[in-house]
Backbone as a ProteinNet text record, in pm:
[ID]
protein_1_A
[PRIMARY]
MKRVGVVAKPGALEARAPVQGLLEWLRARGLSAVLEKETAGLVPAASVPSVTKAELPAHADLLVVLGGDGTLLSMARAVGDLGVPLLGVNLGGLGFLTATTLEEMFPALEALLAGRMAVDERMMLTVRVVRNGQRLGEYAALNDIVITKSAMSRIIDLTVSVEGQHATAYRADGLIISTPTGSTAYNLSAGGPILFPTMDAIVLTPICSHTLTNRPIVLPGTHRVEVTLMADQDVMVTVDGQIGVGLREHDTVEVVKAAARIRLVRFPQKEFFSVLRTKLKWGER
[TERTIARY]
83.7	-1	89.2	76	163.1	74.5	-42.6	-126.2	-261.5	-295.8	-418.2	-513.7	-630.2	-733.7	-813.5	-837.2	-915.7	-1040.8	-1153.1	-1279.3	-1360	-1419.1	-1500.5	-1643.6	-1736.7	-1870.5	-1879	-1946	-1954.2	-1999.6	-1932.2	-1978.8	-1956.8	-1890.2	-1871.5	-1748.7	-1771.6	-1659.5	-1590.2	-1658.3	-1607.2	-1490.8	-1485.4	-1388.4	-1254.7	-1249.9	-1133.3	-1008.6	-1027.3	-910.5	-868.7	-967.6	-924	-858.1	-900.3	-832.4	-692.9	-672.4	-541.6	-448.4	-501.7	-432.3	-389.2	-483.9	-455.3	-348.9	-346	-240.9	-103.6	-102.6	30	71.3	-8.4	5.6	64.2	2.5	52	192	211.6	338.2	449.1	426.8	524.9	568.5	479.3	507.8	549.7	572.7	626.5	512.5	387.6	274.5	220.9	185.8	131.1	-23.4	-78.9	-218.9	-281.1	-401.9	-476.8	-612.3	-653.1	-771.4	-888	-1008.6	-1121.5	-1138.8	-1180.5	-1175.8	-1248.9	-1369.4	-1443	-1376.6	-1318.5	-1240.3	-1126	-1061.8	-938.4	-979.7	-1102.5	-1142.6	-1145.9	-1141.8	-1145	-1002	-901.5	-760.8	-686.2	-730.7	-676	-523.1	-466.5	-313.8	-235.9	-303.7	-238.9	-181.5	-60.9	1.8	-9.9	-136.4	-167.2	-249.2	-227.4	-305.3	-447.7	-542.2	-680	-742.6	-841.7	-910.5	-1060.1	-1141	-1286.4	-1314.9	-1437.3	-1478.7	-1465.9	-1517.9	-1511.2	-1368.9	-1275.7	-1131.5	-1055.8	-1098.4	-1021.7	-978.4	-1072.1	-1031.3	-913.2	-902.8	-795	-666.3	-662.8	-533.7	-495.7	-557.2	-540.6	-532.4	-454.4	-456	-550.6	-586.4	-691.1	-760.6	-892.2	-973.7	-1017.8	-990.6	-1037.1	-1154.6	-1272.8	-1396.9	-1443.1	-1435.6	-1480.7	-1619.5	-1713.7	-1853	-1949.7	-2050.4	-2144.1	-2166.4	-2268.2	-2289	-2315	-2386.2	-2416.1	-2292.9	-2195.1	-2066.8	-1997.4	-1997.8	-1935.9	-2009.4	-2136.6	-2218.6	-2184.7	-2171.3	-2128.9	-1998.8	-1898.4	-1770.8	-1768.2	-1850.1	-1855	-1896.9	-1988.2	-2032.1	-1924.8	-1845.4	-1735	-1623.9	-1601.4	-1500.1	-1528.8	-1661.6	-1699.9	-1621.9	-1562	-1491.7	-1336.1	-1298.2	-1146.3	-1094.7	-1179	-1132.4	-1057.1	-1060.6	-984	-1065.2	-993.5	-1062.8	-1089.9	-1200.6	-1247.5	-1243.4	-1196.9	-1198.3	-1299.3	-1413.6	-1522.5	-1495	-1477.8	-1463	-1585.4	-1647	-1777.1	-1758.3	-1822.3	-1814.5	-1938.3	-2019.9	-2129	-2252.8	-2350.2	-2467.1	-2457	-2550.2	-2560.9	-2441.6	-2422.2	-2305.8	-2281.4	-2347.6	-2322.5	-2198.6	-2185.6	-2073.3	-1948.6	-1968.1	-1855.1	-1851	-1802.8	-1803.1	-1678.3	-1581.6	-1454.1	-1478.1	-1452.1	-1466.5	-1339.8	-1352.2	-1240.4	-1126.4	-1152.8	-1049.8	-970.5	-1045.9	-986.2	-915	-930.7	-878.3	-730.3	-651.5	-496.8	-461.5	-512.5	-484.3	-530.5	-636.8	-684.8	-581.7	-531.7	-437.9	-305.8	-262.6	-138.8	-156.6	-274	-302.2	-307.7	-359.2	-366.7	-231	-138.5	-4	64	30.7	89.5	21.4	-80.7	-141.9	-246.7	-292.7	-370.4	-525.9	-567	-705.1	-774.3	-903	-981.3	-1044.7	-1066.7	-1128.6	-1249.6	-1360.5	-1492	-1525.8	-1566.9	-1616.5	-1766.6	-1829.8	-1979.4	-2025.9	-2136.5	-2191.7	-2264.1	-2269.3	-2342.7	-2451	-2540.5	-2648.1	-2633.2	-2672	-2679.6	-2828.5	-2874.4	-3009.3	-3019.3	-3114.1	-3136.7	-3283.9	-3307.6	-3452.3	-3480.7	-3579.6	-3610.5	-3752.8	-3758.6	-3886.4	-3902.4	-4010.5	-4034	-3916.8	-3855.8	-3742.5	-3611.7	-3611.1	-3483.5	-3439.6	-3310	-3245.3	-3224.5	-3289.1	-3283	-3146.4	-3109	-2982.7	-2945.5	-2821.7	-2768.5	-2698.1	-2716.4	-2661.3	-2614.7	-2528.7	-2477.2	-2533.9	-2563.5	-2618.5	-2550.3	-2499	-2440	-2543	-2643.9	-2741.4	-2872.3	-2944.1	-3076.1	-3123.4	-3226.6	-3302.2	-3447.7	-3501.2	-3636	-3732.1	-3841.2	-3948.9	-4060.3	-4094.8	-4190.5	-4268.8	-4394.3	-4485.5	-4444.9	-4492.2	-4473.7	-4569.7	-4549	-4629	-4773.9	-4824.5	-4969	-5024	-4933.8	-4979.1	-5061.9	-5144.6	-5221.3	-5126.9	-5182.1	-5103.9	-5066.5	-4946.7	-4897.3	-4904.9	-4919.6	-4934	-4805	-4746.8	-4624	-4639.6	-4577.8	-4557.1	-4409.9	-4378.9	-4248.7	-4225.1	-4114.3	-4072.9	-3937.4	-3908.9	-3771.1	-3728.4	-3604.7	-3548	-3653.7	-3723.5	-3812.5	-3951.7	-3968.3	-4093.5	-4179.6	-4303.8	-4392.2	-4386.4	-4353.3	-4348.9	-4465.2	-4497.2	-4609.5	-4641.3	-4746.8	-4791.2	-4796.9	-4767.7	-4782.6	-4870	-4963.1	-5029.2	-4978.2	-4896.9	-4825.9	-4780.1	-4718.9	-4655.7	-4524	-4471.8	-4342.1	-4281.4	-4158.8	-4089.1	-3935.9	-3871.6	-3733.2	-3663.7	-3563.1	-3486.3	-3346.3	-3302.2	-3187.5	-3079.3	-2957.1	-2838.3	-2830.2	-2754.6	-2726.3	-2672.7	-2587.7	-2531.3	-2641.5	-2740.2	-2851	-2964.2	-2947	-3055.6	-3072.1	-2973.8	-2985.8	-3017.9	-3058	-3095.3	-3245.6	-3299.2	-3446	-3514.7	-3454.8	-3517.5	-3546.6	-3467.2	-3490	-3601.6	-3602.5	-3712.5	-3850.6	-3844.9	-3978	-4019.8	-3941.4	-3977.1	-3912.1	-3806.4	-3736.3	-3627.6	-3579.1	-3480.3	-3347.9	-3261.4	-3125.8	-3043	-2961.1	-2879.3	-2732.3	-2656.6	-2517.4	-2455.2	-2375.6	-2346.1	-2251.3	-2179.8	-2101.8	-2170.6	-2291.6	-2379.4	-2399.8	-2435.9	-2486.5	-2633.1	-2712.7	-2857.7	-2924.8	-3053.6	-3133.1	-3256.3	-3300.5	-3421.3	-3529.2	-3645.5	-3757.9	-3847	-3866.1	-3947.8	-4047.9	-4181.4	-4284.3	-4300.3	-4330.8	-4350.3	-4506.4	-4549.8	-4698.9	-4785.2	-4764.3	-4848.3	-4987.9	-5079.8	-5225.8	-5264.5	-5184.5	-5216.5	-5122.7	-5189.4	-5099.3	-5022.7	-5055.9	-4978.3	-4858.1	-4837.5	-4715.6	-4602.4	-4511.1	-4403.4	-4273	-4167.9	-4038.5	-3990.6	-3911.8	-3859.8	-3712.2	-3631.5	-3494.7	-3465.9	-3391	-3366.9	-3213.1	-3172.3	-3029.8	-2977.1	-2854.6	-2793.1	-2774.9	-2781.5	-2757.6	-2884.4	-2999.6	-3127.4	-3154.7	-3214.6	-3250	-3396.9	-3415.6	-3541.4	-3589.4	-3716.6	-3769.1	-3905.2	-3907.8	-4028.8	-4090.1	-4218.5	-4278.7	-4388.2	-4399.9	-4513.8	-4629.8	-4748.8	-4861.1	-4962.9	-4947	-5043.5	-4977.3	-5052.3	-4988.1	-4990.1	-4884.5	-4881.5	-4752.5	-4741.5	-4621.7	-4528.4	-4437.8	-4350.6	-4203.9	-4115.3	-3972.7	-3898.6	-3786.4	-3689.9	-3568.3	-3521.1	-3407.7	-3295.1	-3169.2	-3054.1	-2976.4	-2961.8	-2892.9	-2934.9	-3056	-3111.2	-3050.9	-2968.5	-2894.4	-2911	-2968.2	-2991.5	-3145.6	-3215.3	-3354.3	-3391.4	-3481.6	-3531.4	-3680.6	-3754.7	-3900.7	-3946.4	-4050.5	-4098.9	-4229.9	-4264.2	-4391.4	-4451.4	-4580.6	-4656.2	-4582.3	-4568	-4507.5	-4345.9	-4294	-4150.1	-4103.9	-3991.2	-3935.3	-3806.2	-3794.6	-3669.1	-3608	-3490.2	-3416.1	-3305.7	-3298.5	-3194.5	-3119.5	-2987.1	-2903.7	-2783.4	-2717.6	-2594.1	-2489.9	-2420.1	-2311.8	-2184.1	-2106.1	-1982.1	-1883.6	-1891.1	-1799.8	-1834.7	-1736.8	-1755.1	-1684.1	-1744.4	-1685.5	-1607	-1490.6	-1397.2	-1400.7	-1447.6	-1456.5	-1358.8	-1276.2	-1175.6	-1229.8	-1204.3	-1255.7	-1154.9	-1162.4	-1089.1	-1145.2	-1057.2	-1107	-1206.5	-1187.7	-1273	-1409.3	-1420.5	-1547.4	-1628.2	-1655.3	-1732.7	-1884.6	-1959.2	-2092.6	-2181.6	-2171.9	-2261.1	-2217.4	-2091.3	-2038.6	-2099.9	-2108	-2160.6	-2313.8	-2385.5	-2527	-2556.2	-2476.7	-2492.1	-2471.5	-2374.2	-2337.7	-2448.8	-2475	-2560.9	-2707.2	-2753.4	-2895.7	-2922.9	-2808.9	-2821.9	-2887	-2848.1	-2894.4	-2848	-2929.8	-2892.1	-2911.9	-2952.3	-2973.5	-3117.8	-3136.5	-3272.4	-3321.8
-119	-2.1	126.9	211.5	325.3	453.7	441.4	559.8	550.4	644.1	637.2	758.7	721	822.8	857.7	983.5	1036	1111.6	1071.8	1142.2	1159.4	1277.8	1308	1336.4	1328.8	1364	1508	1532.3	1673.1	1775.9	1885.8	1988.1	1955.1	1840.4	1799.3	1869.6	1987.5	2061.1	1986.5	1894.5	1818.3	1723.2	1706.3	1609.5	1686.4	1819.9	1899.8	1849.5	1837.5	1796	1649.4	1560.5	1417.1	1406.8	1484.9	1477.8	1530.1	1644.9	1704	1600.3	1540.4	1446.9	1320.8	1281	1163.4	1196.4	1309.5	1353.9	1352.8	1405.1	1401.2	1261.3	1175.3	1030.4	965.7	986.9	921.2	966.1	1107.6	1159.9	1108.7	1091.1	1034	896.8	826	684.8	669.8	779.6	773.2	731.5	741.8	708.7	833.4	830.6	942.2	945.6	1069.2	1092.2	1156.6	1124.1	1193.5	1224.7	1346.8	1401.3	1407.8	1373	1414.2	1557.4	1622.1	1765.6	1840.1	1801	1868.5	1849.9	1734.9	1710.9	1806.4	1821.8	1912.2	2052.1	2091.2	2227.1	2242.5	2130.7	2135	2169.2	2134.7	2154.5	2230	2355.6	2432.8	2449.5	2444.8	2466.3	2338.7	2228	2102.8	2090.9	2059.1	2049.5	1905.3	1857.6	1721.2	1726.7	1639.4	1635.4	1601.7	1655.6	1630	1590.8	1506.4	1462.2	1452.3	1434.9	1419.9	1286.7	1279.5	1149.9	1031.3	1056.9	945.5	906.6	995	965.7	903	932.3	894.3	742.3	650.4	509.7	465.7	529.5	497.4	542.2	638.7	694.8	648.5	536.5	490.4	346.3	297.9	159.9	122.9	231.3	222.4	348.4	337.5	460.5	468.3	581.7	609.2	703.9	660.2	734.2	783.8	910.5	970.8	1031.1	972.9	1016.4	916.1	886.1	785.9	684.7	599.6	503.8	549.9	668.2	732.2	775.3	823.6	866.4	741.6	629.8	513.4	451.6	456	397.8	473	605.4	684.8	641.3	624.3	586.6	446.6	353.6	211.6	215.3	296.2	299	357.8	449.4	507.1	403.3	317.7	215.3	113.6	73.3	-23.3	-146.4	-184.4	-309	-294	-177.6	-155.4	-236.5	-277.1	-363.1	-290.4	-157.1	-81	-95.1	-142.7	-166	-30.4	-28.3	93.3	72	170	177.7	291.3	249.7	349.4	390.2	526.1	582.1	668.9	628.1	694.6	823.4	932.5	1058.4	1078.5	974	986.7	921	877.3	813.2	665.5	591.3	443.4	376.9	393.2	339.2	196.4	113.8	-31.2	-52.5	27	15.9	84.7	199.9	277.4	242.9	119.7	68.4	112.5	162.5	209.4	346.6	369.2	505.2	582.8	712.2	806	769.8	727	685.5	558	480.2	360.9	378	492.4	510.9	473	534.6	521.3	379.8	322.6	178.8	83.9	118.2	34.2	39	161.7	179.3	106.9	115.4	47	-103.9	-152.9	-298.6	-337.4	-250	-277.7	-289	-194.2	-202.5	-327.1	-380.4	-499.4	-626.5	-606.5	-725.9	-796.1	-718.6	-773.1	-734.2	-670.2	-636.6	-740.7	-752.7	-844.7	-758.7	-823.8	-754.9	-845	-783.3	-854.4	-814.1	-916.8	-882.4	-889.7	-782.7	-766.4	-766.1	-839.9	-831.3	-698.3	-658	-540.4	-581.5	-494	-517.3	-411.7	-457.5	-373.6	-359.5	-230.4	-204	-127.2	-175.7	-110	-67.4	49.9	97.7	89.6	15.3	-9.7	39.5	121.5	180.2	156.2	88.7	57.8	-8.1	-102.4	-179.8	-104.3	18.5	98.2	115.4	97.8	121.2	266.3	318.1	455.9	479.7	379.7	401.5	271.2	268.5	149	204.1	141.4	189.8	76.7	108.1	3	32.8	-68.9	-44.8	-144.1	-90.9	-173.5	-208.1	-120.3	-143	-190.5	-106.6	-143.8	-63.9	-113.5	-48.1	-43.6	81.6	94.5	155.1	96.2	138	188.8	321.4	375.6	479.1	499.5	600.6	739.3	843.7	981.3	1000.3	1105.7	1137.2	1131.9	1177.9	1189.7	1077.8	984.3	875.2	771.3	696.7	584.6	467.1	358.8	234.8	198.9	149.2	118.7	-28	-55.3	-190.1	-232.4	-337.8	-392.7	-542.7	-588.1	-729.8	-770	-882.9	-923.3	-1060.9	-1066	-1198.5	-1228.6	-1352.7	-1394.1	-1501.6	-1473.5	-1564.7	-1578.8	-1474.9	-1479.5	-1547.9	-1591.6	-1659.8	-1555.3	-1551.3	-1465.2	-1515.5	-1429.2	-1470.5	-1422.9	-1290.2	-1234.6	-1091	-1048	-906.3	-834.9	-714	-631.7	-519	-495.9	-372	-321.7	-223.9	-174.6	-31.4	23.2	150.6	149.7	29.6	16.7	-116.1	-128.9	-260.8	-223.3	-303.1	-286.9	-416.5	-391.3	-497.9	-475.7	-568	-536.1	-640.9	-595.1	-691	-738.8	-836.7	-868.6	-749.1	-670	-553.5	-451.7	-443.2	-346.6	-401.4	-526.1	-586.5	-520.6	-454.7	-382.9	-236.2	-197.2	-56	-49.1	5.9	25.6	-105.5	-214.7	-349.4	-388.2	-363.2	-395.9	-315.9	-182.6	-94.8	-139.9	-203.3	-245.8	-384.7	-449	-580.6	-694	-663.7	-761.7	-835.9	-946.8	-1023	-967.2	-990.9	-961.6	-1074.8	-1050.3	-1141	-1134.3	-1242.5	-1223.8	-1152.9	-1045.6	-954.2	-1010.5	-1116.9	-1175.5	-1275.4	-1305.7	-1394.6	-1335.1	-1423.1	-1380.2	-1407.1	-1309.5	-1325.7	-1191	-1198.5	-1075.1	-1090.1	-986.8	-982.6	-894.3	-941.9	-863.5	-839.1	-708.6	-676.6	-570.2	-608.1	-505.5	-401.5	-282.3	-172.5	-160.7	-184.7	-178.1	-240.2	-373.4	-438.3	-438.7	-425.7	-430.5	-572.5	-668.4	-806.6	-857.9	-890.9	-927.2	-1047.6	-1136.1	-1258.3	-1232.7	-1121.5	-1085.7	-1058.2	-1153.9	-1145.9	-1125.9	-1072.9	-1075.9	-1208	-1210.9	-1336.8	-1325.5	-1427.5	-1428.1	-1512.2	-1452.8	-1524.8	-1543.7	-1644.1	-1662.9	-1542.6	-1496.8	-1376	-1390.2	-1512.2	-1528.1	-1502.9	-1487.3	-1481.8	-1336.5	-1326.4	-1199	-1166.8	-1039.4	-989.7	-882.4	-883.7	-777.5	-734.9	-597.1	-542.1	-446.1	-458.6	-376.2	-293.3	-164.8	-79.1	-95.5	-132.6	-165.4	-59.5	55.9	169.5	292.5	397	528.9	603.8	597	658	725.1	814.2	890.3	796.8	734.2	637.9	661.4	633.7	660.3	537.5	505.1	405.1	476	443.6	509.8	398.3	436.8	357.3	397.1	311.2	348.2	475.9	516.1	637.4	762.4	754.5	866.5	902	804.9	825.5	796.1	883.8	865	871.3	779.2	789.6	771.6	864.9	853.6	742	671.5	559.4	594.8	529.5	542.9	406.7	408.6	284	191.7	69.2	-43.8	-29.2	68.9	62.9	-62.7	-114.9	-232.5	-193.8	-244.4	-229	-369	-374.5	-505.4	-507	-609.6	-616.6	-744.1	-747.2	-854.8	-834.8	-940.1	-934.7	-874.8	-775.2	-707.6	-793.3	-766.4	-839.4	-796.1	-667.4	-613.5	-648.7	-662.6	-676.5	-570.6	-528.4	-420.7	-485.7	-433.6	-480.3	-382.4	-431.1	-338.2	-390.9	-297.1	-328.3	-314.2	-412.6	-406.2	-477	-441.9	-515.7	-659.4	-761	-899.8	-923.1	-849.2	-867.2	-799.7	-710.5	-647.3	-730.3	-853.7	-940.2	-897.9	-955	-906	-903.7	-1010.4	-1013.1	-916.4	-884.4	-783	-641.2	-617.1	-490.1	-485.2	-598.3	-601.1	-572.4	-637.7	-614.7	-465.8	-407.6	-263.6	-171	-187.6	-95.8	-113.8	-237.9	-270.5	-296.7	-297.1	-311.1	-452.3	-549.2	-686.2	-730.4	-807.3	-861.7	-764.4	-637.6	-538.8	-542.9	-508.7	-504.3	-364.8
-3	6.1	5.8	-107.3	-114.6	-123.7	-183.8	-208.3	-136.5	-46.3	24.9	-27.5	-73.2	-107.7	16.9	28.4	146.6	98.8	147.9	115.9	238.5	265.5	386.9	342.3	425.5	398.1	354.4	249.1	192.4	301.2	322	411.5	557.9	586.7	722.7	781.4	847.6	906.8	1018.6	1081.1	1187.4	1137.4	1001.4	949.4	919.1	941.8	907.5	991.3	1117.2	1206.4	1178.3	1164.4	1135.2	1000.3	898.7	766.6	778.5	849.1	872.2	949.4	1046.8	1125.6	1039.9	955.2	866.9	771.9	710.4	615.5	683.9	809.7	878	919.3	952.6	981.9	862.2	746	623.2	580.5	590.1	554.3	643.6	770.9	860.9	832.3	755.4	725	578.1	516.9	375.3	276.5	313.5	227.6	162.1	37.7	-35	-21.2	-19.1	-3.3	-131.9	-160.1	-263.2	-206.3	-218.8	-163.8	-266.8	-226.8	-311.5	-308.2	-417.2	-436.1	-327.3	-296.4	-187.6	-55.6	-28.3	96.4	101.1	-11.1	-17.3	29.6	11.3	55	204.2	283.3	426.9	476.4	393.7	431.6	325.7	301.8	183.1	187.7	302.8	319.1	288.5	271.9	251.5	108.9	85.4	-41.9	-92.4	-114.7	-151	-278.7	-371.1	-498.4	-470.4	-554.1	-537	-668.9	-667.7	-789.7	-752.8	-858.2	-838.5	-769.2	-718.1	-650.9	-751.6	-875.4	-975.7	-1002.6	-998.3	-1036.4	-918.9	-793.2	-679.4	-673.2	-693.3	-680	-770.3	-891.2	-982.8	-935.7	-831.9	-787.2	-645.9	-596.6	-463.1	-448.7	-351.9	-310.1	-199.4	-130.6	-24	-14.8	16.3	36	177.2	242	385.1	363.6	413.2	395.6	534.1	561.1	685.7	670	739.2	729.9	786.2	713.1	754	640.5	650.3	553.4	421.7	412.1	283.4	204.3	278.3	214.1	151.3	234.2	185.1	72.8	73.1	-37	-173	-163.3	-274.9	-332.9	-245.9	-277.8	-340.5	-282.1	-335.3	-481.3	-522.7	-657.4	-743.5	-688.2	-767.1	-791.1	-684.2	-698.3	-813.1	-813.6	-914.3	-919.5	-1035.3	-1046.4	-1023.3	-973.2	-951.9	-835.5	-738.4	-632.5	-523.3	-515.9	-409	-280.6	-174.2	-46.8	18.7	98.1	167.9	319	390.5	536.8	573.4	627.3	664.9	804.9	828.7	961.7	989.7	1099.2	1135.6	1206.4	1158.8	1219.2	1322.4	1332.3	1426	1356.9	1443.3	1387.8	1395.3	1327.8	1337.9	1279.1	1149.1	1073.7	1083.8	1004.5	988.5	905.5	789	703.9	757.1	814	869.3	1018	1046.1	1180.2	1266.6	1195.9	1267.2	1318.8	1447.3	1507.8	1472.7	1501.5	1476	1568.1	1694.4	1784.9	1732.5	1653.4	1606	1466.4	1403.6	1270.4	1261.5	1343.5	1327.2	1369.2	1478.4	1510.4	1391.3	1327.4	1212.6	1099.4	1074.7	967.9	1002.1	1125.2	1165.1	1154.8	1188.4	1176.8	1033.7	943.2	799.2	742.8	780.3	727.2	773.2	895.7	950.3	902.7	814.7	764	869.2	963.5	1070.9	1058.7	945.5	922.3	839.3	862.5	776.4	659.1	547.9	433.5	392.3	402.7	360	216.2	145.5	3.2	8.6	-44.9	-49.2	-191.4	-221	-350.7	-373.7	-499.5	-538.1	-644	-671.1	-771.6	-885.4	-1008.5	-1115.6	-1147.6	-1157.4	-1188.8	-1321.1	-1407.6	-1535.7	-1536.3	-1588.9	-1609.2	-1758.2	-1798.4	-1940.3	-1969	-2081	-2126.1	-2274.2	-2308	-2447.7	-2523.3	-2437.8	-2492.9	-2493.1	-2453.6	-2455.2	-2310.4	-2288.1	-2156.6	-2128.1	-2017	-1980.3	-1906.8	-1830.5	-1752.3	-1680.3	-1635.9	-1565.6	-1443.6	-1320.8	-1202.3	-1111.2	-1018.7	-931.5	-785.4	-704.6	-571.7	-475.3	-366.3	-262.3	-153.1	-133.8	-35.3	-92	-168.3	-211.9	-333.1	-388.1	-494.2	-443.3	-435.6	-377.8	-483.2	-506.8	-594.8	-500.4	-507.9	-412.3	-472.2	-414.5	-459.5	-402.7	-465.6	-409.5	-294.4	-224.2	-106.8	-127.1	-247.1	-274.1	-359.1	-403.3	-490.3	-418.6	-503.3	-447.9	-431.7	-370.9	-372.5	-512.5	-527.6	-658	-696.4	-826.9	-873.7	-948.2	-897.1	-949.9	-980	-1086.9	-1115.3	-1109	-1052.8	-1036.2	-1110.2	-1186.8	-1240.9	-1191.3	-1172.3	-1131.2	-1236.2	-1290.6	-1396.3	-1505.7	-1543.7	-1656.7	-1621.8	-1501.6	-1466.6	-1377.5	-1399.2	-1312.6	-1173.2	-1075.1	-934.6	-854.5	-867.1	-786.8	-832.1	-776.4	-800.9	-664.8	-656.4	-532.5	-553.3	-460.5	-438.7	-305.6	-309.5	-188.3	-201.4	-95.7	-107.6	-181.7	-193.7	-272.8	-254.2	-304	-297.5	-280	-180.9	-158.8	-209.4	-292.9	-348.4	-284.5	-191.3	-107.7	-125.6	-103.3	-88.3	52.4	88.8	224.4	301.4	235.8	305.8	344.9	257	277.7	361.3	399.7	481.6	616.3	664.1	793.8	778	650.9	620.7	612.2	505.1	490	493.1	443.4	448.3	595.1	684.8	823.2	877.7	843.8	892	844.1	726.7	664.5	702.4	795.7	838.5	765.1	685.3	622.1	704.3	660.9	742.5	739.2	836.5	843.9	781.6	680.4	615.9	653.4	663.7	685.5	559.2	584.7	475.3	366.4	388.1	278.9	192.6	225.9	139.2	-2	-90.3	-219.6	-226.4	-203.7	-200.9	-234.3	-270.2	-294.1	-213.7	-143.5	-64.5	-129.4	-139.2	-191.6	-66.8	-33.7	87.9	44.3	43	11.6	125.1	85.6	180	197.7	319.1	352.4	246.8	217.9	125.7	154.5	53.8	67	104	57.1	84.6	201	316.7	431.3	409.7	316	300.7	213.2	153.1	81	185.7	197.7	293.3	221.2	288.7	231.7	183.2	82.8	32	-8.4	16.1	-13.5	-126.8	-229.8	-357.8	-364.3	-446.2	-482.1	-548.3	-514.4	-580.2	-722.5	-780.1	-921.2	-1001	-936.5	-1007.2	-1054.4	-1172.5	-1231.1	-1183.7	-1142.2	-1094.3	-1180.2	-1240.2	-1312.8	-1249	-1224	-1167.8	-1264.9	-1296.8	-1396	-1333.2	-1354.5	-1301.5	-1389.7	-1333.5	-1411.8	-1427.1	-1368.5	-1381.9	-1399.7	-1448.7	-1466.8	-1338.7	-1259.6	-1128.7	-1109.5	-1012.9	-974.7	-883.7	-950.1	-885.6	-929	-832.3	-856.4	-805.2	-873.4	-829.1	-776.9	-658.5	-607.9	-579.9	-598.7	-591.3	-467.2	-368.9	-245.7	-184.9	-212.7	-160.4	-212.2	-325.3	-367.8	-510.9	-592.1	-730.7	-752.9	-824.5	-842.4	-984.2	-1032.8	-1174.7	-1170.8	-1231.6	-1233.7	-1332.8	-1296.4	-1376.6	-1432.5	-1551.2	-1623.1	-1629.1	-1666.7	-1684.8	-1774.6	-1740.2	-1819.4	-1812.9	-1744.7	-1729.3	-1648.9	-1680.7	-1608.7	-1541.4	-1417.7	-1347.7	-1336.3	-1401.6	-1407.5	-1305.5	-1228.6	-1114.7	-1132	-1137.2	-1148.5	-1058.3	-1011.8	-942	-1031.9	-968.2	-1040	-1047.5	-1153	-1163.4	-1055.2	-1026.1	-923	-777.5	-692	-549.4	-472.6	-364	-286.8	-166.4	-141.8	-30.2	82	199.7	313.2	419.8	470.6	575.5	709.5	795.1	936.5	1027	1158.5	1263.1	1267.9	1277.9	1290.9	1399.1	1516.8	1630.4	1606.8	1506.9	1479.6	1373.7	1405.8	1315.6	1320	1244.7	1212.8	1337	1418.8	1536.3	1639.9	1647.2	1735	1692.7	1562.8	1517	1543.4	1524	1553.9	1698.1	1788.8	1933	1971.7	1904.3	1929.9	1872.3	1748.8	1680.5	1713.2	1724.6	1756.1	1898.1	1981.3	2118.9	2159.6	2083.6	2106.8	2246.1	2315.7	2446.2	2560.8	2534.6	2639.1	2683.2	2802.6	2860.2	2894.8
[MASK]
+++++++++++++++++++++++++++++++++++++++++++++++++++++++++++++++++++++++++++++++++++++++++++++++++++++++++++++++++++++++++++++++++++++++++++++++++++++++++++++++++++++++++++++++++++++++++++++++++++++++++++++++++++++++++++++++++++++++++++++++++++++++++++++++++++++++++++++++++++++++++++++

């Protein structure tokens, strides 16, 4: 590891001191740093090269992400198939993906240099929006794809096929298509199951289904899922809660396992159940 990319949550002034401290730490160990352009604005006096968020993964052997899960999700999509590992450092909040605290950042980096950190590989999803046989766009998701109605819209009508076979129809407020990583996000809030994050699986969880027998279902990660909007309604598909595309009647949202996998760095002792006990307060009364 020779080059470390650093990105902080946009506008997070509380990241200024940690970024400055990280740059000094890297310099003292003979490692070069590259800053994301907005992050560079937090430390204008630093004589460190800066590039755009999209360019950063190509200039780094490791990415240190200071912020919350949203910041890490954004960087995961930028990494794509480059395979650059990410160390998520939490600036506050829940943070399932950014499980390393600020106090743990430097010990984590020391352990990484010594080869004592674990690296988890997580599956991603590729989502395509198709209208009249034409692809409108293709996006990557680490957490989830959510099809949901607007605030004033009626219950929406969706049909779902799996591997080209009709599976079910939903009349609901929406549908969450989640990865195992995203199972502890919106999926969990909507009553979906928690999946071990390194599994290859896809979860379909309806949001407030009109039919009470419509329950969440877990599918093999290799299966292709297609969701079609069956009525002319005000509906949007969102990717990791950060990219939104409006849907029209008969538009289809195609979801498949992405070729790329994301690599997340963690302390070996911070295994999944340890994080669940900490974040969800399991075992407390």
